[in-house]
LOZAMAR-853686 format. One record per residue: residue number from 1; residue in one letter; x, y, z of N, C-alpha, C in turn. Coordinates in pm, whole numbers, plus 50000, padded with zeros to 5 digits. Layout:
N
   num   residu     npx     npy     npz    capx    capy    capz     cpx     cpy     cpz
   NUM        A       X       Y       Z       X       Y       Z       X       Y       Z
...
This chain:
41
   num   residu     npx     npy     npz    capx    capy    capz     cpx     cpy     cpz
     1        M   03988   08221   28072   03937   08298   28131   03938   08265   28257
     2        V   04053   08284   28341   04031   08257   28496   03986   08382   28601
     3        V   03942   08314   28680   03822   08430   28756   03868   08325   28932
     4        E   03925   08464   28992   03975   08383   29083   03872   08409   29187
     5        L   03820   08333   29332   03797   08408   29417   03779   08339   29594
     6        S   03776   08455   29683   03815   08385   29783   03727   08416   29909
     7        D   03631   08320   29992   03550   08335   30030   03456   08244   30172
     8        T   03376   08211   30199   03366   08116   30264   03365   08006   30204
     9        A   03351   07846   30247   03348   07739   30170   03184   07757   30131
    10        E   03108   07760   30197   02925   07747   30195   02908   07869   30072
    11        K   02998   07986   30096   02915   08105   29979   02987   08024   29831
    12        I   03101   08011   29870   03198   07900   29705   03103   07834   29627
    13        Q   03036   07719   29717   02960   07600   29675   02822   07653   29591
    14        D   02825   07778   29694   02671   07823   29642   02696   07910   29496
    15        F   02826   07974   29482   02850   08038   29355   02890   07960   29268
    16        L   02945   07818   29277   02927   07698   29176   02835   07644   29129
    17        A   02679   07647   29235   02559   07619   29177   02505   07688   29052
    18        V   02556   07792   29095   02488   07970   28977   02572   07858   28839
    19        V   02696   07877   28817   02780   07847   28732   02734   07737   28682
    20        E   02751   07645   28744   02725   07520   28690   02620   07517   28628
    21        E   02484   07592   28645   02363   07619   28555   02361   07697   28444
    22        S   02476   07801   28421   02532   07845   28326   02607   07836   28228
    23        I   02702   07758   28261   02824   07715   28150   02833   07561   28163
    24        K   02803   07513   28028   02825   07421   27951   02934   07322   27997
    25        D   03053   07429   27917   03200   07336   27942   03279   07424   28025
    26        G   03321   07408   28092   03467   07453   28174   03553   07351   28286
    27        M   03604   07414   28403   03702   07331   28492   03698   07491   28604
    28        A   03680   07369   28725   03684   07431   28853   03767   07375   28923
    29        T   03874   07450   29023   03950   07413   29087   03958   07477   29233
    30        L   03946   07384   29301   03910   07470   29492   04067   07406   29533
    31        Q   04096   07540   29629   04192   07495   29706   04150   07600   29854
    32        E   04190   07543   29955   04220   07589   30096   04376   07697   30094
    33        I   04346   07812   30134   04465   07902   30118   04452   07987   30281
    34        E   04571   08027   30264   04551   08093   30389   04596   08239   30354
    35        M   04493   08318   30407   04509   08454   30329   04586   08568   30459
    36        H   04647   08639   30421   04732   08782   30475   04730   08933   30434
    37        I   04637   08988   30489   04581   09133   30436   04729   09250   30472
    38        Y   04797   09248   30446   04823   09372   30446   04808   09496   30448
    39        S   04823   09634   30525   04684   09721   30498   04801   09857   30581
    40        S   04829   10006   30467   04957   10082   30522   04810   10177   30556
    41        K   04845   10235   30670   04692   10353   30722   04780   10504   30731
């Protein structure tokens, strides 16, 4: 399973703290992104 999240570094760290308590085996990769949002109105 792959889960992708985009949020502030602080919120991601809070999320990872919960994940670490819940999941025994797994892997997380972290990278900075540049996001462009396009919307038609």
